[in-house]
Structures are given as structure tokens and as C-alpha cells.
C-alpha positions in Angstrom: 50.8 107.7 84.5 54.5 107.5 85.2 56.9 107.3 82.2 60.4 106.0 82.4 62.4 106.0 79.1 66.0 105.8 78.1 67.6 107.9 75.5 68.1 105.1 73.0 66.4 101.8 72.5 68.3 99.1 74.4 67.7 95.3 74.9 65.9 94.5 78.1 68.1 94.9 81.2 68.8 92.1 83.6 66.1 91.7 86.3 67.2 92.4 89.9 68.6 89.2 91.4 67.2 89.9 94.8 63.7 90.9 93.7 62.0 87.7 94.6 63.7 87.4 98.0 62.6 90.9 98.9 59.0 90.6 97.9 58.6 87.2 99.5 60.3 88.0 102.8 63.2 85.6 102.2 65.7 88.4 102.4 67.1 88.6 105.9 67.9 92.0 107.4 69.8 92.9 110.6 66.9 92.4 112.9 65.8 89.2 111.3 68.4 87.3 113.2 67.3 85.9 116.6 70.0 83.6 117.9 69.1 81.3 120.8 68.8 83.2 124.1 68.7 86.5 122.3 67.9 89.6 124.4 66.6 92.9 123.3 68.1 96.3 123.9 66.6 99.8 123.9 68.8 102.9 124.2 67.9 105.9 126.4 68.4 109.4 124.9 69.5 112.3 127.0 66.6 114.6 128.0 68.7 117.8 128.2 70.4 119.8 125.5 73.7 120.1 127.4 75.1 119.1 130.7 76.1 116.0 132.7 74.5 112.9 134.0 74.5 113.0 137.8 72.6 109.9 138.7 71.0 106.9 136.9 68.3 105.1 139.0 68.9 101.8 137.4 67.7 99.8 140.5 64.2 100.9 139.9 63.9 99.3 136.4 66.1 96.3 137.2 63.2 95.1 139.5 60.9 95.1 136.5 59.9 91.7 134.9 62.3 90.6 132.1 64.9 93.4 132.6 68.4 91.9 132.6 70.7 94.9 132.6 71.1 98.7 132.5 74.3 99.9 130.9 75.5 103.5 131.7 78.8 105.3 131.7 79.4 103.7 135.2 79.3 100.0 134.1 79.5 99.8 130.3 82.5 98.1 128.8 85.5 100.4 128.2 86.1 101.1 124.6 89.3 101.7 122.7 90.1 104.9 120.9 87.4 105.9 118.5 88.4 107.8 115.4 84.7 108.8 115.3 83.8 110.4 118.7 80.1 109.9 118.0 80.8 106.2 118.8 82.4 106.8 122.2 79.2 105.8 123.8 78.6 105.4 127.5 82.2 106.3 128.3 81.6 109.5 130.3 78.8 111.5 132.0 78.9 114.4 129.5 75.8 115.2 127.5 76.8 117.1 124.3 73.2 117.4 122.9 69.7 116.2 123.4 69.2 112.7 122.2 72.8 111.6 123.0 72.5 108.0 124.3 73.2 107.9 128.1 72.0 104.4 128.9 70.9 101.1 127.4 68.3 98.8 128.9 68.5 95.1 128.1 65.4 92.9 128.5 63.9 89.6 127.4 61.5 91.2 124.9 61.5 94.4 122.8 58.4 95.5 124.6 59.9 95.1 128.1 63.1 96.8 126.9 61.2 99.8 125.6 59.0 100.1 128.7 62.0 100.0 131.0 63.9 102.5 128.9 61.0 104.9 129.0 60.7 104.4 132.8 64.4 104.8 133.6 64.9 107.9 135.8 68.0 109.9 135.1 69.2 113.1 136.9 71.2 115.8 135.1 73.1 118.9 135.8 72.0 121.2 133.0 74.1 123.8 131.3 73.1 126.7 129.0 72.9 125.5 125.4 73.1 127.1 122.0 71.4 125.4 119.1 70.6 128.3 116.7 72.5 128.8 113.5 72.9 132.4 112.5 74.8 133.9 109.6 76.4 136.4 112.1 77.0 133.9 114.9 80.0 135.2 117.0 81.6 131.8 117.1 81.7 131.2 113.4 85.1 130.0 112.2 86.7 128.9 108.9 87.6 125.2 109.0 90.7 123.8 107.3 88.7 121.3 105.2 85.2 120.5 104.3 83.7 117.0 103.8 85.6 115.1 101.2 88.9 116.7 102.0 88.1 119.9 100.0 89.8 123.1 101.1 87.3 125.2 102.9 88.3 128.3 100.9 89.3 128.6 97.2 90.1 131.9 95.4 91.0 132.5 91.8 91.6 136.0 90.4 90.3 139.1 92.1 86.6 138.6 92.9 86.0 141.9 94.7 87.3 144.0 91.9 85.7 142.0 89.1 82.3 141.9 90.8 82.4 145.7 91.4 83.2 146.3 87.8 80.5 143.9 86.4 77.7 145.5 84.4 75.2 143.1 86.0 75.4 142.1 89.7 73.4 139.5 91.6 73.6 139.2 95.4 71.2 136.8 97.0 71.0 134.6 100.1 69.3 131.2 100.2 68.5 129.1 103.2 67.7 125.5 104.0 66.7 123.8 107.2 68.1 120.5 108.4 67.1 117.4 106.5 67.0 113.8 107.7 67.5 110.4 106.3 64.5 108.2 107.0 65.3 104.8 105.4 62.5 102.2 105.5 64.7 99.8 107.5 65.6 101.1 110.9 69.2 101.4 112.0 69.7 98.1 113.8 72.2 95.4 114.8 72.2 91.9 116.3 75.5 91.0 118.1 76.9 88.1 120.0 80.3 86.9 121.3 81.7 83.4 121.2 85.1 81.7 121.2 85.8 83.0 117.7 85.2 86.6 118.7 82.4 89.1 117.8 79.7 88.6 115.2 77.4 91.5 114.2 74.5 91.6 111.8 74.4 95.3 111.0 72.2 97.6 108.9 75.2 99.3 107.2 76.4 100.6 103.9 79.8 98.8 104.4 80.6 95.8 106.5 84.4 96.2 106.0 84.6 99.6 107.7 82.2 98.5 110.5 84.4 95.5 111.2 87.5 97.6 111.3 86.0 100.2 113.6 84.5 97.5 116.0 87.9 95.8 116.1 89.5 99.0 117.3 86.8 99.8 119.8 86.9 96.4 121.4 90.6 95.9 120.9 90.3 92.8 118.8 92.3 91.5 115.8 90.2 92.2 112.6 89.9 88.4 112.0 88.0 88.0 115.2 85.2 90.4 114.1 82.6 89.4 111.5 80.1 91.9 110.3 77.3 90.9 107.9 75.2 93.5 106.0 73.7 91.2 103.4 70.4 93.1 102.9 70.0 96.8 103.8 66.7 98.6 103.5 68.0 102.0 102.4 70.7 104.2 103.9 71.1 107.4 101.8 74.4 108.1 103.7 73.1 107.7 107.2 74.4 104.1 107.2 77.6 105.0 105.4 79.6 105.1 108.7 79.3 102.8 111.7 76.4 103.9 113.9 75.5 103.4 117.6 73.4 100.2 117.2 76.4 98.1 116.3 78.5 99.4 119.1 75.7 99.3 121.7 74.5 95.9 120.8 78.1 94.5 121.0 78.6 96.2 124.4 75.4 94.8 125.7 76.2 91.3 124.4 79.6 91.4 126.1 78.0 92.7 129.4 75.2 90.1 129.5 77.1 87.2 127.8 74.1 86.6 125.5 73.2 87.7 122.0 71.5 91.1 121.9 69.4 92.8 119.2 68.9 96.5 119.0 66.7 98.5 116.6 66.6 102.2 116.9 63.1 103.7 117.2 62.5 106.1 114.4 62.1 108.9 116.8 65.8 108.5 117.8 67.2 108.8 114.2 67.4 112.6 113.8 69.7 112.9 116.9 71.9 109.9 116.4 72.5 108.9 112.7 73.4 112.3 111.2 71.5 114.8 109.2 72.0 117.3 106.4 73.0 120.4 108.2 71.1 123.7 107.7 72.8 126.2 105.5 72.8 129.9 104.9 74.3 130.5 101.4 75.1 133.8 99.8 75.7 133.7 96.1 77.1 136.7 94.2 77.5 136.8 90.4 79.0 139.5 88.3 78.2 139.2 84.6 78.4 140.9 81.3 75.2 142.2 79.8 74.7 139.0 77.8 74.9 136.9 81.0 78.5 135.7 80.6 79.9 135.2 84.2 82.9 137.3 85.1 82.9 136.9 88.9 81.3 134.3 91.1 81.3 134.0 94.9 79.6 131.3 97.0 79.8 131.7 100.7 78.3 129.0 103.0 77.5 129.2 106.7 76.6 125.9 108.4 76.7 124.1 111.7 78.5 121.2 113.3 78.3 119.6 116.8 80.7 119.9 119.7 81.3 116.2 119.4 82.8 116.1 115.9 83.4 118.5 113.1 81.5 117.8 109.9 81.3 120.6 107.3 79.2 119.9 104.3 81.0 121.1 101.1 78.2 123.1 99.7 80.4 125.7 98.0 82.5 123.1 96.1 80.1 122.7 93.0 80.5 126.4 92.2 84.2 125.6 91.6 83.3 123.2 88.8 80.1 124.3 87.1 80.5 127.5 85.1 83.2 129.7 83.6 84.3 132.2 86.3 87.6 134.0 85.8 87.3 135.5 89.2 86.0 133.2 91.9 85.8 132.9 95.7 84.1 130.0 97.5 84.1 129.7 101.3 82.8 127.6 104.1 82.3 128.9 107.7 80.9 126.8 110.5 79.9 127.1 114.1 79.9 124.2 116.7 76.5 124.2 118.4 74.9 121.9 121.0 73.3 119.9 118.2 73.6 116.3 116.9 76.5 115.8 114.5 75.7 116.3 110.9 76.8 113.7 108.4 76.2 112.3 104.9 72.9 112.6 103.2 72.4 111.8 99.5 74.8 114.0 97.5 76.2 115.9 100.5 77.5 119.3 99.3 76.1 119.0 95.8 72.4 118.8 96.8 72.7 121.9 99.1 75.1 123.9 97.1 73.5 123.4 93.7 70.2 124.5 95.0 71.6 128.0 95.8 73.8 128.2 92.7 71.1 127.1 90.3 68.5 129.3 91.8 70.9 132.2 91.4 71.5 131.3 87.8 67.8 131.5 87.2 67.7 134.9 88.8 70.6 136.0 86.6 68.8 134.7 83.5 65.8 136.8 84.3 67.9 139.9 85.1 69.7 139.8 81.7 66.7 138.6 79.7 68.3 135.4 78.6 66.6 132.0 78.5 67.8 129.9 81.5 68.9 127.0 79.3 70.8 129.3 77.0 72.4 131.1 79.9 73.9 127.9 81.2 75.2 127.0 77.7 76.9 130.4 77.4 78.8 129.7 80.6 80.2 126.3 79.6 83.9 126.2 80.6 86.5 124.6 78.3 88.3 123.1 81.3 87.4 122.6 84.9 87.7 126.1 86.4 89.0 125.1 89.8 91.8 122.8 88.6 92.4 123.7 85.0 92.2 120.0 84.1 90.4 119.0 80.9 87.1 117.2 81.5 87.2 113.4 80.8 83.8 114.1 79.4 81.2 116.9 80.0 77.8 116.1 78.7 75.9 119.0 80.4 75.2 120.8 77.2 73.8 117.6 75.6 71.6 117.0 78.7 70.2 120.6 78.6 69.4 120.4 74.9 67.9 116.9 75.0 65.9 117.8 78.1 64.6 121.0 76.6 63.5 119.1 73.5 61.8 116.3 75.5 60.1 118.8 77.9 58.9 121.1 75.2 60.9 124.0 76.6 60.8 126.0 73.3 57.1 126.6 73.8 57.6 128.2 77.2 56.5 131.8 77.7 59.3 133.3 79.9 57.1 135.8 81.6 56.4 134.9 85.2 53.0 134.8 86.9 50.7 134.9 83.9 49.5 131.3 83.5 46.4 131.0 85.6 43.6 128.4 85.6 41.1 129.7 88.2 43.0 129.9 91.5 45.9 127.9 90.2 49.1 129.3 88.7 51.5 127.1 86.6 55.1 127.5 85.7 58.2 125.6 84.5 61.8 125.7 85.7 65.2 124.2 84.8 68.4 123.5 86.7 71.7 121.7 86.1 73.3 119.0 88.2 76.8 117.6 88.7 78.5 115.0 90.9 82.1 114.0 91.0 83.4 110.6 89.8 84.8 108.9 92.9 86.5 105.5 93.2 88.1 103.7 96.2 90.4 100.6 96.3 88.6 97.3 96.5 89.4 93.6 96.5 87.5 90.8 94.9 87.9 87.1 94.0 86.6 85.1 91.1 86.2 81.3 91.2 85.7 78.9 88.4 84.1 75.5 89.3 84.5 72.3 87.3 80.8 72.4 86.3 81.3 75.6 84.4 79.8 77.9 87.0 81.5 80.9 88.5 81.4 82.6 92.0 82.4 86.2 92.5 83.1 87.3 96.1 83.4 90.9 97.3 82.3 92.7 100.5 80.0 95.1 98.6 76.7 96.1 100.1 73.5 96.3 98.1 71.4 99.1 99.8 68.7 98.7 97.2 70.7 99.9 94.2 70.9 96.5 92.4 74.6 95.8 93.2 74.1 92.0 93.1 72.7 92.3 89.6 75.2 94.8 88.1 78.3 93.1 89.6 77.1 89.8 88.1 76.8 91.5 84.7 80.3 93.0 85.0 81.7 89.6 85.9 79.9 87.8 83.1 81.1 90.3 80.6 84.7 90.0 81.8 84.5 86.2 81.8 82.8 85.9 78.5 80.3 83.7 80.2 76.5 83.5 80.4 75.0 85.7 83.1 73.1 82.8 84.7 76.4 81.0 85.2 77.7 83.7 87.6 76.8 83.9 91.3 77.8 86.9 93.4 78.4 86.7 97.2 78.5 90.0 99.0 77.7 91.8 102.3 80.0 90.1 104.7 83.4 91.1 106.1 84.5 87.4 105.6 84.7 88.3 101.9 87.4 90.4 100.2 87.5 93.9 101.6 85.5 96.6 99.9 84.6 100.2 100.4 81.2 101.5 101.5 78.2 102.0 99.2 78.5 105.7 99.2 79.6 108.7 97.2 78.1 107.1 94.0 81.3 105.1 94.0 80.1 101.6 94.8 79.8 100.1 91.3 83.0 101.8 90.0 85.0 100.6 93.0 83.7 97.1 93.4 83.1 96.6 89.7 86.7 97.5 88.9 88.0 94.8 91.3 85.4 92.3 90.0 86.4 93.0 86.4 90.1 92.7 87.2 89.6 89.4 89.0 87.4 87.9 86.3 89.6 89.1 83.5 92.6 87.4 85.2 90.6 84.2 85.8 89.6 84.2 82.1 93.2 84.6 81.1 94.2 81.7 83.5 91.6 79.4 82.0 92.5 80.3 78.5 96.1 79.4 79.1 95.2 75.7 79.2 91.9 75.5 77.2 91.8 71.7 77.0 92.9 70.9 80.5 90.1 70.0 83.0 89.9 72.0 86.2 91.0 70.5 89.5 88.1 69.3 91.7 88.4 72.4 93.9 88.3 74.7 90.9 90.4 77.8 90.2 90.3 81.0 92.2 91.9 84.4 91.3 92.1 87.4 93.6 92.4 91.0 92.6 93.2 94.3 94.4 92.7 97.7 92.8 94.8 99.7 95.3 97.2 100.8 92.5 94.6 101.7 90.0 92.3 103.5 92.3 95.2 105.4 93.9 96.3 107.0 90.7 95.7 110.7 90.3 93.8 111.3 87.0 95.0 114.0 84.7 91.3 114.6 83.9 88.4 116.3 85.8 85.8 113.6 86.1 82.2 114.4 86.8 78.7 113.3 86.0 76.3 115.9 84.8 72.5 116.3 84.4 69.7 118.6 83.6 66.3 118.8 85.5 63.1 120.3 84.2 60.0 120.8 86.3 56.4 121.9 85.8 54.5 123.0 88.9 51.0 124.2 89.8 50.6 126.6 92.7 47.2 127.0 94.4 46.9 130.7 95.4 44.2 129.9 98.0 45.9 127.0 99.9 49.5 127.8 99.1 50.0 124.2 98.0 52.6 123.4 95.3 52.1 120.3 93.1 54.7 119.1 90.7 52.8 118.0 87.6 55.9 117.0 85.5 59.5 116.2 86.4 62.1 115.2 83.9 65.8 114.5 84.2 68.5 113.8 81.6 71.9 112.6 82.6 75.4 112.1 81.2 76.9 109.4 83.3 79.1 107.4 81.1 78.0 103.9 80.2 74.7 102.7 81.7 75.3 99.2 82.9 71.7 98.2 83.7 68.8 100.3 82.5 66.4 99.0 85.1 68.5 99.8 88.1 69.8 103.0 86.7 66.4 104.4 86.0 65.4 103.4 89.6 68.3 105.3 91.0 67.6 108.5 89.0 63.9 108.5 89.9 64.7 107.8 93.5 67.1 110.8 93.6 64.6 113.1 91.9 61.9 112.1 94.3 64.1 113.0 97.3 64.8 116.3 95.5 61.1 116.9 95.4 60.9 116.3 99.1 63.8 118.7 99.7 62.0 121.4 97.7 58.4 121.0 99.0 57.8 118.8 102.0 60.8 117.8 104.1 61.2 120.2 107.0 62.9 120.0 110.3 62.5 122.5 113.1 65.1 123.0 115.8 63.4 123.6 119.2 65.4 126.5 120.6 64.2 125.9 124.2 64.7 122.1 124.3 67.5 121.7 121.8 66.0 118.9 119.6 64.3 118.5 116.3 60.6 118.6 116.5 59.8 116.4 113.5 60.9 112.9 114.5 58.5 110.6 112.7 57.0 110.1 109.3 53.8 111.7 110.4 55.5 115.1 111.0 58.6 114.8 108.7 56.9 114.5 105.3 58.7 112.4 102.7 57.1 112.4 99.2 54.6 109.7 98.4 53.6 108.2 95.1 50.8 110.7 94.7 53.4 113.5 94.8 55.2 112.3 91.7 52.5 111.6 89.1 54.7 112.1 86.0 58.4 111.6 86.4 60.8 110.7 83.6 64.5 109.7 83.6 66.6 109.7 80.5 70.3 109.7 79.6 72.5 110.6 76.7 75.0 108.2 75.2 78.4 109.1 76.6 81.7 107.3 76.0 84.4 108.1 78.5 87.6 106.0 78.3 89.2 107.7 81.4 87.1 106.2 84.1 87.3 102.5 84.8 87.1 99.3 82.7 83.3 99.5 82.6 83.2 103.2 81.4 80.6 104.0 84.1 80.0 107.0 86.4 78.1 106.9 89.6 74.4 107.4 89.4 73.0 107.1 92.9 73.1 110.8 93.8 73.0 113.0 90.8 69.3 112.6 90.5 68.7 114.7 93.7 71.2 117.4 92.9 69.3 119.8 90.6 65.8 118.8 91.4 65.0 121.2 94.2 66.3 124.2 92.3 64.3 123.3 89.2 61.1 123.1 91.2 61.9 126.3 93.1 62.6 128.1 89.7 59.3 126.7 88.4 57.5 128.1 91.4 58.9 131.5 90.7 57.9 131.2 87.1 54.4 130.3 88.1 53.7 133.1 90.6 56.3 135.7 89.9 57.6 135.7 93.5 61.1 134.6 94.3 61.2 132.3 97.3 64.8 131.7 98.6 64.0 129.5 101.6 63.4 125.8 101.4 61.1 124.0 101.7 58.3 125.8 99.8 55.5 124.9 102.2 52.1 126.6 102.2 52.9 128.7 105.3 55.8 130.4 103.4 53.9 130.9 100.1 50.6 132.1 101.3 51.5 135.5 102.8 53.1 136.9 99.6 50.5 135.1 97.4 47.7 136.7 99.4 49.4 140.1 99.2 49.5 140.0 95.4 46.1 138.6 94.9 43.6 141.4 94.0 40.7 141.8 96.4 37.3 141.1 94.6 
């Protein structure tokens, strides 16, 4: 039985506004548009890991029934400058990695397009490739910045001296393989050209940015490009930037003069829509005998592609979490012949906090201090990296409340002693953090003579409940009943808005909606007895000034994760029997949608810890696991008892709603809590994720006494 509870009793939250549309099939996604005369496109991925295309035998497939065109670097439309080089598609013969799209086949049906794409013969001149990440790779370099604009290296004090002088020293290395976004809805787009310009229905986390990029690529004024992302079946970061389907569909539509629909096969996703890069993370902690941290270093080695530099900011959370008078955090990266990494839910925090929180667990065991107490002892008064005061920091409350709910006080700290036949059990804890982010946004609010309101903003609801929450924000600002407010979103014809990413959507869009609705309310209140004109009254708002201000506070969400696991010593299988999260995220705007986001993040964290695994084929240069049969995402049976809670937190330094982002913090500490619980269960420290049976069985077998 799954239990979902909030920290305090609250009135029932508003029901999702798009729930009926989604369960009845009324919601229309990017591939649910079939304009008259629509053709279907299928991309062709490169079959070599590095090299050049020397010949495309298009004539062979053009003779096949239903095939209309084959686009290659030789005949595809020429694109304008792409700020993102992963979108410079079919512009040259270079193959930077296996899976890079080298052609697109356009046919009358999806089946004919796929068959022709599979049959297309392409010749290559192959070059030697390098796809192996190593901590000692000779081409490692220190980038200037990591993702999010963070400096790649930060130093405070004298780490080397302080670490050498510390009574307790921990030095451990943790590794993770590549991880992949696998949203239910494939990456897809339907595009067509007419006298008004280009229209694209795209599976994207932000129609505004897709419109802007397409306008640059096709050298069009922005007003001649319309992008619609009304319903999106998940993204998790992989749809946070424009992706190949929108560009390729628009190219094919221009080439053929007809509408074109393109949906990526799932097998193509790992190579073309980003991934969480593998990491090698070394954590060193110098501490006093009581566990108080005196020196902390977090050094990250990761990979990027030769197409575009992307460096996940995995060492950044260590700059925020705990008191550390002497600190060094670094990122080093190597450009390999691999697909370009990109955003995946909580980039930086999810990877980095796994290593940091596992190291904290090791430190707690070394000094003989309870893991919850160790974290409380290292609570900083101000943010260590910036020296700024926290706008609010509810981590201690989360740890204490979580420990109470989980029954942590009854825990025997000794590892490897709780056995039921062949099964060992254990419990673990980890902390979580995620920054409060906000971007400028626009919105409009309209009052109709019949007393109804319409709010317009180019937000994208990727399953988070944005339609519902934005309506609540609007109704609250207007002082109007919720059912009198309608929200229009998901089209670049609406006021510009940032992407649904970085746990910043509600804060960014909601601020603009609140501002527009508050201004509209003031306008209506100025003439309370005067009837509205037939066309109604509209007010527009822009939060460029508010969102652009530098806050004097360090603003972060925090959380605590508790896990109970069962480890089968015969099969090596790990089962999570209980998973609990408690969060401090400002004001919860809707308990239903918030709980869903927390639980979704925790479930992804479970996959990160136990099941999700991607292997780089060193000979062929591609990821072996390219479907849901081989890349194992958690199923309902994997999360039998999962709880999400939150503490009451009032933070006046955020936005008019008092809210923090909630979409990503649920994943941040989950993997570490599970890994720590596995150590507590079997007494063996595993530092490489995921904790699959093949990794657990050898040491488990070695320690099991022979009958």
C-alpha cells in the first residue's frame, strides 16, 4: 500500500485541469496532428563512431513505393548559425559520434519511411574513435564553466593543509554510468510551411525558445514562426532545449512542400537527445573526532562530446551543503566521440549529492556518530560558498521530522546483522538540496464582461500540473473563484515564457501571472461600478526587472530521504521496502501536484540507485541499452511503500507566491539514501551505481560462510 501524506492537514487541493483530457485521449500531442497531405519522416543514424560520409545511395530507396525524398548533407536546406551545434543537422559530411543523424527519409506512411530508412545504404570513411571515460585520461582539461554558469573550480581556505592536519580523514571515489531520459511520449514534431511562415507542433519543454531557435536557423522573423507544445508526455530535461525532430521536420517540410511528421524511435534517444554523463567523483573530508568537517574536497571527472561542451556541475552542491572552512571543488572533462550530454532531472545535484551523501555516511560510521546527527552538527550559519544568509534553510527540520516519521530512533547502527533467512535488511539516510531559480516571463490577464477571466502565458505543462497551479495563482491574485479562471498556455503565440526546467517553471510563470492579475484587479477596482467594455479589459505583465535582480540571500530548497532495503544474498537483488522524503520548499501551492512531483523524483532516484544502467560499447561507440527492455526504469512493483511529506516553511524572499521549485529535489538524495541502506544491510560499501546483482553478488558470496 502506498501512502502519501502532507505534514499538516490541508483542505483538498484543486484537481488537475487536464486530467480528463489525458485519460480520455482528448489531449493532443505533437504527433497527434495530421494536416492534409502530411508525409512522414524517419531519420537515419550514423553507423560509425567517427568519420565522414562518403556516399549516400539515395537512388536505391527513392525507387521504393511511397518514398518522396531523401535528405542528406548534399541536398538539405542550408541552415543559419546555430548557437547549439547539435542542431546543425545535415550540413556537412562529418560524423562526430555513432547515432548522429546523417540522412532523413520522407515517405507517405510511417512504415514506408522506417523501411526505407533501414534500407538506405551509406558509405563512410571511418576514423579511430575514443569513447572511454577514465579518471586519468590524457586529454582531461579544466573548463571555464560548468552547467548553469558555475565556475568549474572554487577554493576557500587551504584544503591541503587542513586535510593533512585533520584527526579523521576520508578519501573515497564514487562512480556512475551514463543515465538516459526515457519519457513516455517520444521526441516528435509535426511541421508545415504556408504563406504565414513555419508552424511546428513540438514535444518540447518550452515553445518560446524553440520558436526563437527555429527562426534563427531558418532565417525568419520570430513572428513568422509558431511553435505549439500544448501537451507534453514527459521530458525530464531532455526536451528542455530544441531537439532534432523540430529541425528535421521543418527541413523536410520545406524540401517537399508538404507537412511532415517525425517521431524519433526510442532506440535513437540515447544518442540524440542528451544524457546524464558518467562521472568519477573523488570526495575527501577532513574532520574533527566528533565529525565536525574541517576540510572538504569534491573533484569530478566527466565527459562531453566533440560537438558541444556540456559539463554537469556535480561538485557545486558541496559548496552549499555543510560547514567547511577549507574547501576545494573542481570539474575536469574530456571531449570524447560520444553523444552530447545534457540536462537530466536535477543535473549536478543528483550526481554530486550521491557522492557527497555517501561520503557523509562513511564519515558517520568512521567517527561513530549517527548519520542524522552528523548532518545536524555540520549545519552552516550562512552559505559556505557565497557567505550570504539563507533566505530559509529547513534541512534540520526535514531531518528531524523524517527521522520521527521513519522510526529512525529504533535503528541499530551496526551493519550487516539484520537477517531473515537469506535476506539482509538495512536503513539509510541522505540529505537533498536544489537551488531556487527564476527567469523573466511575460503573461497577460483578461477580464470579460461576463465575469470570467483568461490568463495567457507560453508556459509548458510537462505533466507537472502547471495549468492547475497557474489558475490557482491567478484566482488568488484576482480574488476570484477558481472556476472563473481559464489558462491558455503552450503556444509561442502567447506571451513569451521560459522553459519548464530547473524547477523554475511555477516561480517564473507564476510571478508574471500574479503580477498581471494583481494589476488587472487594481484596474477593475478603480471603477467598481462601471461596466466593462464589450471587448473586456486586458493587462500585460513582464517580470524582467524582478527576475533580473540579484538576491542578497542564498535561496535553496532542502530535503531529507530515508530508505529501508532488503538484500537477497543468494540472488544479489535489492528491494526497497520503504522510501520516505521530507521537504522544505516554501509554500506548497497544490498538495496533489506537489506530492506527485516528489514521488516521481524519488522513483527516478530509485532507478538511479538500482536499475538504470547504460553501457558504452567501446568497439562500436554506442550505448548498448537503447529500449525499455534493456534500460530498466522502475515499475510500480519497485516502489511498494513511498511517502512524501513537507514541513511548513515561510520564506518572504522568493516570489509573490512564496514557493520554491519542487520538480527535481525528490531525486537528489534518493540514490544515496538507498546506497547507504544497502551498506547498512550487508556491511559492504558499494561505491559504484547502479547496485545491480552482478555487482553485489561477488562480495556477498565471499562473505557468506560455507555450510
